TORVEX-318020 format. One record per residue: x, y, z of N, C-alpha, C in turn; residue in three letters. Coordinates in pm, whole numbers, padded with zeros to 5 digits, always signed. Layout:
BEGIN
XYZXYZXYZala ...
This chain:
BEGIN
+00831+00445+01887+00800+00476+01747+00817+00349+01664met +00707+00278+01639+00718+00153+01564+00698+00174+01414ile +00663+00299+01375+00642+00332+01233+00534+00241+01173asn +00413+00260+01222+00300+00176+01184+00260+00199+01039leu +00241+00087+00966+00187+00091+00830+00062+00003+00828his +00028-00048+00714-00101-00116+00692-00160-00181+00817asp -00285-00147+00847-00359-00210+00955-00470-00294+00894val -00475-00422+00927-00575-00513+00872-00643-00588+00987arg -00775-00578+00994-00851-00641+01102-00932-00759+01050ala -00941-00863+01130-01020-00981+01097-01061-01050+01226ser -01132-01161+01213-01170-01239+01332-01048-01298+01402asp -00935-01303+01330-00812-01357+01389-00737-01252+01471glu -00778-01126+01459-00712-01019+01533-00684-00898+01447gly -00614-00801+01504-00574-00680+01432-00425-00691+01403val -00391-00699+01274-00252-00713+01230-00206-00583+01167phe -00077-00559+01171-00021-00439+01108+00127-00460+01080phe +00182-00368+01001+00326-00370+00972+00396-00268+01061ile +00504-00310+01123+00594-00218+01193+00721-00205+01111ser +00734-00092+01041+00854-00072+00958+00980-00070+01044cys +00972-00007+01160+01092+00009+01242+01135-00119+01312asn +01050-00222+01310+01090-00352+01365+01087-00461+01257phe +01065-00421+01130+01073-00514+01016+00987-00638+01035asn +00864-00617+01082+00783-00734+01113+00633-00705+01102cys +00555-00813+01105+00411-00804+01125+00387-00810+01275ile +00299-00724+01323+00268-00723+01465+00119-00738+01491gly +00086-00763+01616-00054-00769+01662-00068-00681+01785lys -00191-00642+01814-00216-00571+01937-00188-00662+02057leu -00140-00602+02166-00110-00679+02286-00168-00605+02407his -00226-00675+02504-00289-00606+02617-00191-00532+02708pro -00063-00566+02703+00033-00505+02794+00139-00424+02722lys +00195-00479+02614+00306-00414+02545+00256-00331+02427trp +00346-00253+02368+00311-00170+02252+00252-00256+02141ser +00314-00373+02120+00263-00467+02021+00333-00600+02040phe +00281-00701+01973+00340-00835+01977+00390-00871+01837glu +00520-00887+01816+00569-00929+01683+00529-01074+01656pro +00477-01101+01536+00431-01236+01505+00502-01297+01384val +00568-01214+01300+00639-01270+01184+00739-01168+01134trp +00854-01218+01087+00953-01135+01019+01007-01210+00900lys +01055-01139+00798+01116-01208+00683+01237-01290+00728pro +01263-01402+00664+01374-01488+00707+01511-01422+00691pro +01523-01320+00605+01653-01254+00590+01678-01150+00701phe +01578-01123+00783+01597-01037+00900+01638-01126+01017ile +01756-01101+01072+01816-01194+01169+01744-01198+01302ser +01688-01084+01347+01621-01084+01478+01527-00965+01488lys +01435-00975+01585+01345-00863+01614+01426-00756+01689phe +01448-00644+01625+01517-00534+01690+01481-00404+01619glu +01505-00293+01690+01465-00163+01637+01555-00120+01522tyr +01493-00068+01416+01569-00013+01303+01514-00063+01170gly +01474+00029+01084+01418-00005+00953+01530-00053+00861asp +01526-00182+00828+01632-00241+00747+01588-00266+00602lys +01465-00313+00583+01421-00354+00450+01299-00276+00402cys +01246-00189+00486+01123-00114+00463+01007-00207+00427his +00983-00301+00518+00862-00380+00511+00746-00283+00531leu +00646-00285+00440+00549-00176+00447+00402-00215+00439asn +00363-00310+00357+00221-00334+00334+00185-00482+00349cys +00055-00505+00377+00011-00638+00418-00124-00672+00357leu -00138-00796+00311-00266-00850+00265-00301-00973+00348ala -00428-00984+00386-00476-01101+00459-00546-01197+00364leu -00543-01325+00399-00624-01425+00330-00685-01514+00437glu -00816-01532+00432-00889-01607+00534-00859-01553+00674asn -00845-01421+00681-00827-01354+00809-00686-01356+00865gly -00591-01416+00792-00454-01426+00841-00356-01361+00743lys -00241-01312+00792-00143-01251+00704-00099-01347+00593pro -00098-01298+00469-00061-01382+00355+00052-01321+00272lys +00041-01194+00235+00144-01131+00150+00190-01000+00211tyr +00319-00972+00193+00376-00843+00234+00466-00792+00122val +00489-00660+00124+00585-00599+00032+00699-00538+00112thr +00817-00532+00050+00933-00468+00110+01018-00409-00002ala +01099-00309+00033+01179-00240-00069+01307-00315-00105phe +01357-00402-00014+01483-00471-00041+01502-00587+00056ala +01582-00683+00017+01619-00796+00103+01751-00762+00172glu +01744-00688+00279+01865-00648+00348+01847-00655+00498thr +01950-00694+00569+01948-00706+00715+02032-00596+00780asp +02070-00495+00701+02149-00383+00752+02057-00266+00787arg +02087-00195+00895+02009-00078+00931+02011+00023+00817leu +01893+00063+00771+01875+00154+00658+01939+00100+00530arg +01955-00031+00523+02018-00091+00406+01941-00063+00278gly +01810-00056+00286+01729-00030+00167+01755+00109+00112trp +01789+00204+00200+01817+00341+00154+01952+00352+00085arg +02042+00258+00111+02174+00263+00049+02172+00219-00096glu +02065+00153-00138+02056+00105-00276+02010+00217-00368leu +02057+00220-00493+02009+00321-00587+01859+00308-00608pro +01789+00422-00616+01644+00417-00633+01604+00363-00770lys +01700+00360-00860+01672+00304-00992+01679+00152-00992ser +01732+00094-00882+01747-00051-00874+01615-00118-00838glu +01582-00223-00911+01457-00296-00887+01478-00400-00778ala +01485-00354-00653+01515-00443-00540+01390-00480-00460ser +01273-00431-00499+01151-00456-00424+01100-00598-00440gly +01032-00647-00335+00986-00786-00334+00843-00797-00280ile +00779-00910-00313+00656-00953-00250+00684-01088-00187val +00644-01105-00061+00668-01230+00010+00538-01299+00047met +00541-01431+00043+00432-01514+00093+00463-01545+00239asp +00381-01493+00329+00407-01508+00473+00393-01653+00518val +00291-01722+00470+00267-01859+00516+00374-01955+00466thr +00428-01928+00346+00534-02013+00292+00673-01964+00331glu +00679-01840+00386+00805-01783+00432+00907-01769+00319asn +00859-01724+00203+00950-01711+00089+00909-01595-00001glu +01008-01546-00076+00983-01441-00175+00918-01504-00297val +00806-01446-00341+00741-01500-00461+00762-01411-00583ile +00802-01284-00560+00823-01193-00673+00934-01096-00640cys +01030-01082-00732+01139-00986-00719+01136-00890-00839arg +01223-00790-00833+01238-00701-00947+01138-00587-00952gly +01078-00552-00837+00983-00442-00832+01052-00315-00780leu +00991-00199-00807+01045-00072-00761+00954-00015-00651his +01003-00018-00526+00930+00039-00413+00785-00009-00407met +00759-00137-00404+00621-00188-00410+00541-00157-00284pro +00409-00143-00302+00315-00123-00193+00186-00200-00223his +00103-00208-00121-00039-00243-00134-00068-00376-00203ser -00008-00486-00160-00053-00615-00215-00197-00639-00173pro -00282-00677-00268-00422-00699-00237-00475-00818-00315gln -00562-00896-00250-00626-01010-00314-00768-00972-00353leu -00806-01012-00474-00943-00987-00523-00982-01100-00616his -01091-01167-00582-01140-01279-00662-01030-01383-00687gln -00948-01405-00583-00843-01505-00589-00715-01462-00659gly -00711-01338-00710-00594-01288-00781-00518-01189-00695glu -00386-01183-00716-00299-01095-00639-00260-00974-00722leu -00282-00856-00666-00247-00730-00732-00150-00653-00644tyr -00076-00560-00707+00023-00484-00631+00045-00349-00699val +00089-00252-00620+00131-00123-00674+00283-00125-00688ala +00330-00117-00812+00474-00106-00838+00506+00044-00837asn +00514+00099-00717+00505+00243-00695+00612+00324-00766ser +00735+00276-00763+00845+00350-00823+00839+00359-00974gly +00746+00285-01035+00725+00293-01180+00588+00354-01212cys +00511+00389-01109+00378+00442-01133+00284+00340-01194gly +00296+00215-01150+00217+00108-01211+00122+00042-01112glu +00011-00006-01165-00078-00100-01099-00064-00230-01175phe -00034-00340-01103-00005-00464-01174-00058-00589-01106gly -00036-00700-01172-00086-00831-01129+00032-00926-01111his +00024-01011-01009+00126-01113-00985+00062-01250-00993ile +00116-01336-01077+00069-01474-01086+00109-01546-00957asp +00014-01596-00883+00042-01656-00753+00116-01789-00764arg +00113-01851-00879+00184-01978-00898+00328-01957-00943lys +00349-01863-01036+00482-01844-01093+00556-01724-01037thr +00483-01630-00975+00545-01508-00926+00570-01404-01033gly +00521-01429-01154+00543-01335-01264+00461-01208-01244gln +00530-01093-01252+00462-00964-01240+00430-00911-01378tyr +00305-00865-01396+00262-00807-01523+00197-00672-01496thr +00252-00562-01548+00187-00433-01529+00053-00428-01601pro -00047-00368-01539-00179-00354-01600-00195-00216-01662ile -00154-00112-01589-00163+00022-01646-00067+00116-01574cys -00037+00227-01641+00047+00333-01584-00043+00443-01530phe -00007+00495-01412-00079+00604-01350+00024+00713-01319ile -00004+00840-01352+00096+00945-01334+00114+00987-01189pro +00182+00906-01112+00209+00935-00972+00267+00813-00903gly +00304+00832-00777+00359+00724-00695+00242+00639-00648phe +00218+00526-00714+00100+00445-00686+00108+00379-00549thr -00005+00390-00476-00010+00332-00341-00155+00339-00294arg -00206+00227-00244-00345+00219-00201-00432+00157-00308gly -00483+00036-00281-00565-00037-00379-00689-00093-00309ile -00803-00075-00373-00926-00137-00326-01008-00179-00448ser -01110-00263-00425-01184-00320-00538-01334-00309-00517phe -01405-00297-00628-01550-00308-00630-01588-00381-00757trp -01633-00506-00742-01670-00590-00854-01552-00601-00952arg -01568-00554-01077-01462-00567-01177-01376-00442-01190asn -01375-00359-01085-01300-00235-01091-01201-00225-00975phe -01084-00171-01006-00983-00143-00905-00975+00007-00885ala -00966+00049-00760-00949+00190-00725-00806+00205-00672phe -00725+00281-00742-00582+00289-00711-00542+00434-00684val -00477+00456-00570-00432+00590-00535-00296+00620-00594gly -00269+00747-00615-00136+00791-00658-00102+00923-00590ser +00026+00948-00570+00071+01065-00494+00171+01147-00572ser +00178+01275-00536+00282+01363-00589+00411+01337-00511lys +00525+01378-00565+00651+01357-00492+00658+01444-00368pro +00733+01395-00268+00760+01474-00149+00880+01563-00176arg +00892+01671-00098+01012+01754-00110+01134+01677-00064glu +01114+01597+00040+01219+01504+00085+01150+01374+00119thr +01216+01263+00095+01156+01136+00128+01186+01029+00027gly +01098+00929+00021+01122+00813-00063+01115+00847-00211val +01008+00914-00252+00993+00952-00393+01005+01103-00401phe +01123+01152-00440+01148+01295-00448+01142+01340-00593glu +01109+01466-00612+01088+01517-00747+01210+01513-00836gly +01329+01505-00778+01450+01506-00860+01532+01378-00845asn +01469+01271-00796+01546+01148-00776+01549+01064-00904asp +01611+00947-00894+01634+00866-01015+01542+00746-01022asp +01421+00756-00968+01325+00647-00983+01282+00638-01129thr +01245+00519-01174+01193+00505-01310+01073+00596-01335pro +00992+00620-01230+00874+00705-01246+00910+00844-01294leu +01015+00902-01238+01055+01036-01283+01098+01036-01428asn +01166+00932-01470+01207+00923-01611+01084+00914-01702asp +00985+00834-01659+00865+00817-01740+00787+00948-01750ile +00771+01016-01637+00698+01143-01637+00768+01247-01723leu +00901+01250-01714+00977+01345-01794+00965+01314-01942ser +00972+01185-01976+00963+01145-02117+00824+01174-02173arg +00721+01152-02094+00585+01176-02139+00544+01324-02128lys +00630+01402-02059+00605+01545-02038+00472+01569-01967lys +00451+01494-01858+00332+01511-01777+00372+01528-01631ile +00283+01591-01555+00309+01615-01413+00246+01504-01329glu +00308+01470-01217+00247+01370-01128+00121+01425-01065pro +00026+01337-01035-00102+01377-00979-00131+01303-00850glu -00198+01373-00758-00258+01307-00642-00400+01275-00682cys -00429+01148-00703-00560+01113-00756-00596+00968-00724gln -00722+00936-00747-00769+00798-00741-00814+00759-00880ile -00755+00655-00935-00787+00607-01069-00876+00484-01058ser -00978+00478-01141-01071+00364-01144-01041+00283-01269ile -00996+00159-01249-00945+00076-01358-01036-00043-01380ile -01076-00064-01505-01156-00180-01542-01062-00300-01552asp -01080-00398-01465-00991-00514-01463-01004-00601-01587leu -01116-00588-01657-01136-00669-01777-01056-00616-01894arg -01034-00485-01899-00961-00425-02012-00827-00366-01971ser -00810-00339-01841-00688-00274-01795-00685-00125-01823gly -00797-00069-01862-00805+00072-01896-00854+00155-01776lys -00801+00278-01767-00849+00371-01666-00979+00432-01718ile -01088+00406-01646-01219+00454-01689-01251+00593-01634lys -01209+00619-01512-01234+00749-01450-01117+00780-01357his -01105+00906-01319-01006+00943-01217-01057+01064-01140ser -01021+01070-01014-01057+01180-00926-00929+01246-00880leu -00904+01368-00926-00783+01441-00889-00808+01523-00764thr -00715+01517-00671-00727+01588-00543-00629+01703-00542ile -00683+01825-00535-00600+01945-00533-00589+01998-00390asp -00518+02108-00376-00508+02172-00246-00393+02118-00163gly -00412+02118-00033-00303+02082+00058-00268+01934+00050ile -00366+01851+00016-00340+01706+00007-00255+01676-00115ala -00148+01601-00098-00061+01566-00210-00027+01418-00213ser -00069+01344-00108-00038+01201-00102-00161+01120-00062glu -00168+00999-00115-00270+00902-00074-00196+00777-00029ile -00227+00730+00092-00163+00608+00140-00247+00486+00110tyr -00378+00494+00135-00462+00378+00115-00598+00421+00063asp -00672+00327+00007-00804+00352-00050-00900+00249+00006val -01020+00293+00044-01120+00203+00100-01255+00229+00034cys -01325+00124-00003-01458+00134-00061-01563+00127+00050ile -01660+00219+00047-01773+00216+00140-01897+00182+00057ile -01938+00055+00055-02051+00015-00030-02182+00083+00009pro -02263+00112-00092-02399+00164-00074-02405+00296+00002ala -02298+00373-00003-02296+00503+00065-02324+00614-00036ala -02411+00707+00001-02440+00822-00083-02401+00950-00010gln -02335+01039-00080-02292+01168-00026-02218+01154+00107arg -02115+01070+00113-02037+01060+00237-01954+01187+00259pro -01922+01217+00383-01835+01330+00412-01762+01303+00543phe -01659+01381+00566-01579+01369+00688-01607+01492+00774val -01632+01470+00902-01659+01583+00992-01568+01576+01113thr -01534+01692+01164-01455+01703+01286-01546+01669+01404asp -01497+01588+01497-01580+01548+01612-01611+01668+01701val -01538+01777+01689-01566+01896+01768-01656+01995+01694glu -01694+01958+01571-01780+02046+01493-01926+02031+01536ser -02004+02139+01514-02147+02132+01543-02216+02029+01455asp -02157+01997+01341-02219+01899+01250-02237+01763+01316asn -02151+01731+01412-02157+01600+01475-02289+01582+01550ile -02349+01693+01595-02475+01686+01669-02596+01663+01578asn -02575+01676+01448-02686+01660+01354-02677+01529+01276ala -02585+01443+01315-02567+01316+01245-02632+01205+01327ile -02730+01139+01269-02796+01029+01338-02864+00940+01236phe -02896+00821+01278-02974+00729+01196-03110+00716+01260arg -03217+00744+01186-03352+00737+01245-03381+00603+01311pro -03327+00494+01258-03356+00362+01315-03307+00350+01459ser -03210+00435+01497-03158+00430+01634-03256+00491+01734his -03357+00560+01686-03451+00625+01776-03558+00530+01828leu -03561+00411+01771-03665+00316+01808-03605+00190+01865tyr -03673+00129+01958-03627+00006+02022-03724-00107+01984val 
């Protein structure tokens, strides 16, 4: 159980985060995975979630930025900290250093048009990090645990989740997000918000009801019309084809 998080593929290989080994890993032909990088405050590659390393951004096909909940080398050390404490970080993998501190449960570092964005999840924020100074600036508030970022031209698509009954973001915990929601007298939403990067305003949102209550990641499928998800055992799978495949 390596507790797999963000999977990022490029010509350099398939990279991912292993929370339970506090590292970036790669696929390996023989072993479960090959560890390729760990934060310098993690003393060695060993089993046990210490800092909750969770999300990964690539640049030029190689790992560049990661997020973690805390700088700790103790087993479950990140869970011992108060959820109200801003212990979250963003690290530059190539420089092997922390570039931004003071975040709450950060996720989803993403690069777009040379700029670095992040979900400051414990505050329900989508924000920007200056890559030179490390300064974090919130762009907008979203009513939920923000996680999952993708881009299309000048727009960001940001996911948000409802609280879990038990887990990292619980409905009665002391995260800043709960205080904000209580103060604003609004309920958390499972939704995708579309944000204009030029103004920082939420232009549209898609709320997801029913059994789904969490979004982990968001992906843009360009030039797709009426996409849908089908079960591979469904009869629908037999009716899906591209006419161009019928000709040689």
